The first five atom37 places (N, CA, C, CB, O) and aatype in JSON, in Angstrom:
{
  "aatype": [12, 12, 11, 1, 10, 10, 0, 10, 19, 15, 19, 19, 7, 10, 16, 0, 15, 4, 0, 9, 14, 10, 1, 0, 5, 5, 12, 15, 19, 0, 5, 18, 5, 1, 2, 15, 0, 11, 6, 16, 1, 11, 5, 5, 11, 10, 16, 11, 11, 2, 0, 11, 5, 5, 1, 11, 9, 10, 11, 1, 0, 0, 11, 0, 5, 11, 11, 15, 10, 11, 0, 0, 5, 11, 0, 3, 0, 11, 0, 2, 1, 5, 10, 8, 5, 2],
  "atom_mask": [
    [1, 1, 1, 1, 1],
    [1, 1, 1, 1, 1],
    [1, 1, 1, 1, 1],
    [1, 1, 1, 1, 1],
    [1, 1, 1, 1, 1],
    [1, 1, 1, 1, 1],
    [1, 1, 1, 1, 1],
    [1, 1, 1, 1, 1],
    [1, 1, 1, 1, 1],
    [1, 1, 1, 1, 1],
    [1, 1, 1, 1, 1],
    [1, 1, 1, 1, 1],
    [1, 1, 1, 0, 1],
    [1, 1, 1, 1, 1],
    [1, 1, 1, 1, 1],
    [1, 1, 1, 1, 1],
    [1, 1, 1, 1, 1],
    [1, 1, 1, 1, 1],
    [1, 1, 1, 1, 1],
    [1, 1, 1, 1, 1],
    [1, 1, 1, 1, 1],
    [1, 1, 1, 1, 1],
    [1, 1, 1, 1, 1],
    [1, 1, 1, 1, 1],
    [1, 1, 1, 1, 1],
    [1, 1, 1, 1, 1],
    [1, 1, 1, 1, 1],
    [1, 1, 1, 1, 1],
    [1, 1, 1, 1, 1],
    [1, 1, 1, 1, 1],
    [1, 1, 1, 1, 1],
    [1, 1, 1, 1, 1],
    [1, 1, 1, 1, 1],
    [1, 1, 1, 1, 1],
    [1, 1, 1, 1, 1],
    [1, 1, 1, 1, 1],
    [1, 1, 1, 1, 1],
    [1, 1, 1, 1, 1],
    [1, 1, 1, 1, 1],
    [1, 1, 1, 1, 1],
    [1, 1, 1, 1, 1],
    [1, 1, 1, 1, 1],
    [1, 1, 1, 1, 1],
    [1, 1, 1, 1, 1],
    [1, 1, 1, 1, 1],
    [1, 1, 1, 1, 1],
    [1, 1, 1, 1, 1],
    [1, 1, 1, 1, 1],
    [1, 1, 1, 1, 1],
    [1, 1, 1, 1, 1],
    [1, 1, 1, 1, 1],
    [1, 1, 1, 1, 1],
    [1, 1, 1, 1, 1],
    [1, 1, 1, 1, 1],
    [1, 1, 1, 1, 1],
    [1, 1, 1, 1, 1],
    [1, 1, 1, 1, 1],
    [1, 1, 1, 1, 1],
    [1, 1, 1, 1, 1],
    [1, 1, 1, 1, 1],
    [1, 1, 1, 1, 1],
    [1, 1, 1, 1, 1],
    [1, 1, 1, 1, 1],
    [1, 1, 1, 1, 1],
    [1, 1, 1, 1, 1],
    [1, 1, 1, 1, 1],
    [1, 1, 1, 1, 1],
    [1, 1, 1, 1, 1],
    [1, 1, 1, 1, 1],
    [1, 1, 1, 1, 1],
    [1, 1, 1, 1, 1],
    [1, 1, 1, 1, 1],
    [1, 1, 1, 1, 1],
    [1, 1, 1, 1, 1],
    [1, 1, 1, 1, 1],
    [1, 1, 1, 1, 1],
    [1, 1, 1, 1, 1],
    [1, 1, 1, 1, 1],
    [1, 1, 1, 1, 1],
    [1, 1, 1, 1, 1],
    [1, 1, 1, 1, 1],
    [1, 1, 1, 1, 1],
    [1, 1, 1, 1, 1],
    [1, 1, 1, 1, 1],
    [1, 1, 1, 1, 1],
    [1, 1, 1, 1, 1]
  ],
  "atom_positions": [
    [[10.75, -28.37, 43.34], [9.48, -28.16, 42.68], [9.33, -26.71, 42.22], [8.33, -28.55, 43.61], [8.92, -26.46, 41.09]],
    [[9.66, -25.76, 43.09], [9.55, -24.34, 42.76], [10.49, -23.97, 41.61], [9.85, -23.49, 43.99], [10.14, -23.17, 40.74]],
    [[11.7, -24.56, 41.63], [12.66, -24.24, 40.58], [12.17, -24.73, 39.23], [14.03, -24.86, 40.91], [12.33, -24.05, 38.22]],
    [[11.56, -25.92, 39.21], [11.03, -26.46, 37.96], [9.88, -25.6, 37.44], [10.56, -27.93, 38.17], [9.78, -25.32, 36.24]],
    [[9.02, -25.18, 38.35], [7.9, -24.33, 37.97], [8.38, -22.98, 37.45], [6.95, -24.14, 39.16], [7.86, -22.47, 36.46]],
    [[9.37, -22.42, 38.11], [9.94, -21.15, 37.69], [10.61, -21.29, 36.31], [10.97, -20.65, 38.74], [10.47, -20.41, 35.46]],
    [[11.32, -22.39, 36.11], [11.96, -22.63, 34.82], [10.91, -22.79, 33.72], [12.86, -23.87, 34.89], [11.08, -22.26, 32.62]],
    [[9.85, -23.51, 34.01], [8.78, -23.72, 33.03], [8.09, -22.4, 32.67], [7.75, -24.73, 33.57], [7.83, -22.12, 31.5]],
    [[7.82, -21.61, 33.67], [7.17, -20.31, 33.44], [8.08, -19.4, 32.62], [6.78, -19.64, 34.78], [7.62, -18.71, 31.71]],
    [[9.36, -19.38, 32.95], [10.28, -18.51, 32.21], [10.43, -18.98, 30.77], [11.65, -18.48, 32.91], [10.52, -18.15, 29.87]],
    [[10.47, -20.3, 30.51], [10.57, -20.82, 29.15], [9.32, -20.46, 28.36], [10.77, -22.34, 29.16], [9.4, -20.02, 27.21]],
    [[8.16, -20.64, 28.97], [6.91, -20.3, 28.29], [6.86, -18.8, 28.01], [5.68, -20.73, 29.14], [6.43, -18.38, 26.93]],
    [[7.28, -18.0, 28.96], [7.29, -16.55, 28.79], [8.22, -16.11, 27.68], [0.0, 0.0, 0.0], [7.85, -15.27, 26.86]],
    [[9.42, -16.68, 27.62], [10.37, -16.34, 26.57], [9.85, -16.78, 25.2], [11.73, -16.97, 26.84], [10.0, -16.06, 24.22]],
    [[9.25, -17.95, 25.15], [8.72, -18.46, 23.89], [7.61, -17.55, 23.38], [8.21, -19.9, 24.06], [7.55, -17.22, 22.19]],
    [[6.73, -17.16, 24.28], [5.61, -16.29, 23.89], [6.12, -14.92, 23.46], [4.61, -16.14, 25.05], [5.62, -14.35, 22.48]],
    [[7.09, -14.38, 24.17], [7.6, -13.05, 23.83], [8.37, -13.07, 22.51], [8.49, -12.52, 24.94], [8.4, -12.06, 21.81]],
    [[8.99, -14.18, 22.18], [9.71, -14.28, 20.91], [8.75, -14.57, 19.75], [10.78, -15.38, 20.99], [9.01, -14.17, 18.62]],
    [[7.66, -15.25, 20.03], [6.72, -15.62, 18.98], [5.95, -14.41, 18.48], [5.75, -16.69, 19.49], [5.6, -14.35, 17.3]],
    [[5.68, -13.44, 19.33], [4.91, -12.26, 18.93], [5.65, -11.44, 17.88], [4.59, -11.39, 20.15], [5.05, -11.1, 16.86]],
    [[6.92, -11.09, 18.07], [7.61, -10.33, 17.02], [7.76, -11.12, 15.72], [8.98, -9.9, 17.51], [7.69, -10.54, 14.63]],
    [[7.97, -12.42, 15.8], [8.09, -13.22, 14.58], [6.79, -13.19, 13.8], [8.48, -14.66, 14.91], [6.8, -13.12, 12.57]],
    [[5.69, -13.24, 14.5], [4.37, -13.22, 13.85], [4.15, -11.85, 13.19], [3.24, -13.52, 14.88], [3.58, -11.77, 12.1]],
    [[4.59, -10.82, 13.84], [4.4, -9.48, 13.31], [5.25, -9.25, 12.06], [4.74, -8.43, 14.37], [4.88, -8.45, 11.2]],
    [[6.37, -9.92, 11.95], [7.25, -9.74, 10.81], [6.76, -10.49, 9.57], [8.64, -10.2, 11.16], [7.26, -10.24, 8.47]],
    [[5.82, -11.38, 9.73], [5.39, -12.2, 8.61], [4.2, -11.56, 7.88], [5.01, -13.6, 9.09], [3.2, -12.23, 7.61]],
    [[4.31, -10.29, 7.55], [3.24, -9.62, 6.83], [3.41, -9.89, 5.34], [3.25, -8.09, 7.13], [4.49, -9.73, 4.78]],
    [[2.34, -10.3, 4.71], [2.41, -10.66, 3.3], [2.37, -9.41, 2.41], [1.27, -11.61, 2.93], [2.08, -8.31, 2.88]],
    [[2.66, -9.61, 1.15], [2.61, -8.53, 0.18], [1.19, -8.0, 0.07], [3.13, -9.0, -1.21], [0.97, -6.79, -0.04]],
    [[0.23, -8.9, 0.1], [-1.18, -8.49, 0.01], [-1.55, -7.61, 1.2], [-2.11, -9.74, -0.04], [-2.28, -6.63, 1.06]],
    [[-1.04, -7.96, 2.37], [-1.32, -7.16, 3.57], [-0.69, -5.77, 3.43], [-0.8, -7.87, 4.85], [-1.3, -4.77, 3.81]],
    [[0.52, -5.71, 2.9], [1.16, -4.41, 2.67], [0.32, -3.58, 1.69], [2.59, -4.61, 2.12], [0.14, -2.38, 1.89]],
    [[-0.19, -4.22, 0.64], [-1.01, -3.51, -0.33], [-2.3, -2.99, 0.3], [-1.34, -4.42, -1.52], [-2.72, -1.87, 0.04]],
    [[-2.93, -3.82, 1.13], [-4.16, -3.39, 1.8], [-3.88, -2.21, 2.72], [-4.77, -4.55, 2.61], [-4.64, -1.24, 2.74]],
    [[-2.8, -2.31, 3.48], [-2.45, -1.2, 4.39], [-2.13, 0.07, 3.61], [-1.25, -1.59, 5.27], [-2.53, 1.16, 4.01]],
    [[-1.42, -0.08, 2.51], [-1.07, 1.06, 1.68], [-2.32, 1.71, 1.09], [-0.12, 0.64, 0.57], [-2.45, 2.94, 1.08]],
    [[-3.24, 0.89, 0.6], [-4.48, 1.41, 0.03], [-5.3, 2.12, 1.1], [-5.3, 0.27, -0.61], [-5.91, 3.16, 0.84]],
    [[-5.31, 1.54, 2.28], [-6.06, 2.15, 3.39], [-5.47, 3.51, 3.75], [-6.05, 1.21, 4.64], [-6.21, 4.48, 3.95]],
    [[-4.15, 3.58, 3.84], [-3.49, 4.85, 4.15], [-3.71, 5.88, 3.04], [-1.98, 4.62, 4.36], [-3.87, 7.07, 3.3]],
    [[-3.72, 5.4, 1.79], [-3.96, 6.3, 0.66], [-5.36, 6.89, 0.74], [-3.77, 5.57, -0.67], [-5.54, 8.09, 0.55]],
    [[-6.35, 6.04, 1.03], [-7.73, 6.53, 1.17], [-7.84, 7.53, 2.31], [-8.69, 5.35, 1.4], [-8.53, 8.55, 2.2]],
    [[-7.16, 7.23, 3.4], [-7.18, 8.12, 4.56], [-6.58, 9.48, 4.2], [-6.41, 7.5, 5.74], [-7.11, 10.52, 4.57]],
    [[-5.46, 9.47, 3.46], [-4.8, 10.7, 3.05], [-5.67, 11.49, 2.09], [-3.44, 10.39, 2.4], [-5.76, 12.72, 2.19]],
    [[-6.33, 10.8, 1.15], [-7.2, 11.48, 0.19], [-8.38, 12.12, 0.9], [-7.71, 10.48, -0.88], [-8.79, 13.24, 0.57]],
    [[-8.92, 11.42, 1.88], [-10.05, 11.96, 2.65], [-9.63, 13.22, 3.39], [-10.57, 10.91, 3.64], [-10.37, 14.21, 3.42]],
    [[-8.45, 13.19, 3.98], [-7.94, 14.34, 4.71], [-7.68, 15.52, 3.76], [-6.65, 13.98, 5.46], [-8.0, 16.66, 4.09]],
    [[-7.12, 15.24, 2.59], [-6.86, 16.28, 1.6], [-8.17, 16.91, 1.13], [-6.09, 15.71, 0.4], [-8.26, 18.13, 0.99]],
    [[-9.16, 16.07, 0.89], [-10.47, 16.55, 0.44], [-11.12, 17.43, 1.51], [-11.38, 15.36, 0.11], [-11.71, 18.46, 1.21]],
    [[-10.99, 17.01, 2.76], [-11.56, 17.78, 3.88], [-10.88, 19.14, 3.99], [-11.41, 16.99, 5.2], [-11.54, 20.16, 4.18]],
    [[-9.55, 19.15, 3.88], [-8.81, 20.41, 3.96], [-9.17, 21.34, 2.8], [-7.3, 20.14, 3.97], [-9.28, 22.55, 2.99]],
    [[-9.34, 20.78, 1.6], [-9.71, 21.59, 0.44], [-11.09, 22.2, 0.64], [-9.68, 20.74, -0.85], [-11.33, 23.35, 0.28]],
    [[-12.0, 21.43, 1.21], [-13.35, 21.93, 1.47], [-13.32, 23.08, 2.47], [-14.26, 20.8, 1.99], [-13.99, 24.09, 2.29]],
    [[-12.53, 22.92, 3.52], [-12.39, 23.99, 4.52], [-11.79, 25.24, 3.88], [-11.53, 23.52, 5.7], [-12.21, 26.36, 4.18]],
    [[-10.82, 25.05, 3.01], [-10.17, 26.19, 2.34], [-11.17, 26.92, 1.45], [-8.95, 25.73, 1.52], [-11.21, 28.15, 1.42]],
    [[-12.0, 26.16, 0.7], [-13.02, 26.77, -0.15], [-14.01, 27.57, 0.69], [-13.77, 25.69, -0.96], [-14.43, 28.67, 0.32]],
    [[-14.38, 27.01, 1.83], [-15.32, 27.68, 2.74], [-14.73, 28.99, 3.25], [-15.68, 26.75, 3.92], [-15.42, 30.0, 3.31]],
    [[-13.46, 28.97, 3.62], [-12.78, 30.18, 4.11], [-12.73, 31.24, 3.02], [-11.35, 29.84, 4.59], [-13.0, 32.41, 3.27]],
    [[-12.39, 30.82, 1.79], [-12.32, 31.77, 0.67], [-13.7, 32.37, 0.36], [-11.75, 31.08, -0.58], [-13.82, 33.55, 0.04]],
    [[-14.72, 31.53, 0.45], [-16.08, 31.99, 0.19], [-16.49, 33.03, 1.23], [-17.07, 30.8, 0.2], [-17.08, 34.05, 0.89]],
    [[-16.18, 32.77, 2.49], [-16.49, 33.73, 3.55], [-15.73, 35.04, 3.35], [-16.15, 33.14, 4.92], [-16.29, 36.12, 3.54]],
    [[-14.46, 34.94, 2.97], [-13.66, 36.15, 2.75], [-14.22, 36.97, 1.59], [-12.18, 35.77, 2.48], [-14.29, 38.2, 1.67]],
    [[-14.63, 36.3, 0.52], [-15.2, 36.99, -0.63], [-16.51, 37.67, -0.25], [-15.42, 36.02, -1.8], [-16.78, 38.8, -0.66]],
    [[-17.31, 36.98, 0.54], [-18.59, 37.54, 0.98], [-18.35, 38.77, 1.85], [-19.4, 36.48, 1.75], [-19.05, 39.78, 1.7]],
    [[-17.39, 38.7, 2.76], [-17.08, 39.83, 3.63], [-16.55, 41.01, 2.81], [-16.05, 39.42, 4.7], [-16.9, 42.16, 3.07]],
    [[-15.72, 40.72, 1.82], [-15.17, 41.78, 0.97], [-16.29, 42.45, 0.18], [-14.09, 41.21, 0.02], [-16.32, 43.67, 0.05]],
    [[-17.19, 41.65, -0.36], [-18.31, 42.17, -1.12], [-19.2, 43.06, -0.23], [-19.14, 41.01, -1.73], [-19.66, 44.12, -0.65]],
    [[-19.42, 42.6, 0.99], [-20.24, 43.36, 1.93], [-19.58, 44.69, 2.29], [-20.49, 42.53, 3.21], [-20.25, 45.72, 2.34]],
    [[-18.27, 44.68, 2.52], [-17.58, 45.92, 2.88], [-17.53, 46.88, 1.69], [-16.15, 45.62, 3.39], [-17.62, 48.1, 1.88]],
    [[-17.4, 46.36, 0.47], [-17.41, 47.19, -0.73], [-18.77, 47.85, -0.9], [-17.07, 46.36, -1.98], [-18.87, 49.04, -1.22]],
    [[-19.82, 47.08, -0.69], [-21.18, 47.61, -0.8], [-21.41, 48.7, 0.25], [-22.21, 46.49, -0.63], [-22.02, 49.73, -0.05]],
    [[-20.93, 48.48, 1.47], [-21.07, 49.48, 2.53], [-20.3, 50.74, 2.18], [-20.58, 48.91, 3.87], [-20.78, 51.85, 2.42]],
    [[-19.11, 50.6, 1.62], [-18.31, 51.77, 1.23], [-19.0, 52.55, 0.11], [-16.9, 51.32, 0.78], [-19.01, 53.78, 0.13]],
    [[-19.56, 51.84, -0.86], [-20.28, 52.5, -1.95], [-21.5, 53.25, -1.42], [-20.71, 51.48, -3.01], [-21.8, 54.36, -1.86]],
    [[-22.19, 52.64, -0.48], [-23.36, 53.26, 0.12], [-22.96, 54.53, 0.87], [-24.08, 52.28, 1.07], [-23.65, 55.55, 0.78]],
    [[-21.86, 54.48, 1.6], [-21.37, 55.64, 2.34], [-20.96, 56.76, 1.37], [-20.19, 55.25, 3.25], [-21.22, 57.93, 1.63]],
    [[-20.3, 56.38, 0.26], [-19.91, 57.38, -0.74], [-21.15, 58.04, -1.36], [-19.05, 56.73, -1.83], [-21.19, 59.26, -1.55]],
    [[-22.14, 57.23, -1.67], [-23.36, 57.76, -2.27], [-24.04, 58.74, -1.31], [-24.34, 56.62, -2.65], [-24.53, 59.79, -1.72]],
    [[-24.07, 58.37, -0.04], [-24.67, 59.25, 0.97], [-23.89, 60.56, 1.09], [-24.72, 58.53, 2.34], [-24.48, 61.63, 1.19]],
    [[-22.58, 60.47, 1.08], [-21.73, 61.66, 1.17], [-21.94, 62.56, -0.04], [-20.24, 61.26, 1.3], [-21.97, 63.78, 0.09]],
    [[-22.07, 61.96, -1.22], [-22.29, 62.74, -2.45], [-23.65, 63.44, -2.41], [-22.2, 61.83, -3.68], [-23.76, 64.59, -2.82]],
    [[-24.68, 62.74, -1.92], [-26.0, 63.34, -1.82], [-25.97, 64.55, -0.89], [-27.02, 62.3, -1.32], [-26.53, 65.6, -1.2]],
    [[-25.31, 64.38, 0.25], [-25.24, 65.48, 1.21], [-24.43, 66.65, 0.65], [-24.62, 64.99, 2.53], [-24.74, 67.81, 0.91]],
    [[-23.41, 66.35, -0.11], [-22.57, 67.39, -0.7], [-23.35, 68.22, -1.71], [-21.34, 66.77, -1.36], [-23.21, 69.44, -1.75]],
    [[-24.17, 67.56, -2.54], [-24.93, 68.24, -3.58], [-26.15, 68.97, -3.02], [-25.37, 67.25, -4.63], [-26.62, 69.93, -3.63]],
    [[-26.65, 68.53, -1.87], [-27.8, 69.18, -1.29], [-27.4, 70.51, -0.67], [-28.46, 68.28, -0.24], [-28.2, 71.45, -0.64]],
    [[-26.21, 70.6, -0.19], [-25.8, 71.84, 0.5], [-25.28, 72.82, -0.46], [-24.76, 71.57, 1.54], [-24.88, 73.92, -0.07]]
  ]
}
């Protein structure tokens, strides 16, 4: 009785384990297209996000450069005023 049960369980187990890979291999062309389109959208979203971050970084750098230039001009103007007063 135990041997029959063990044989039945092993046959069912092998059948189930073989059926899963066969099912996975039967992907249709439409499914490939859907997956491809999904991956394309995902990639475009990531590219767009990275471009936005890059624009933000450049904007911050430009703002910092403008601020430091203004500070340097202010310091030069102050130095010139002090030079002419003395």
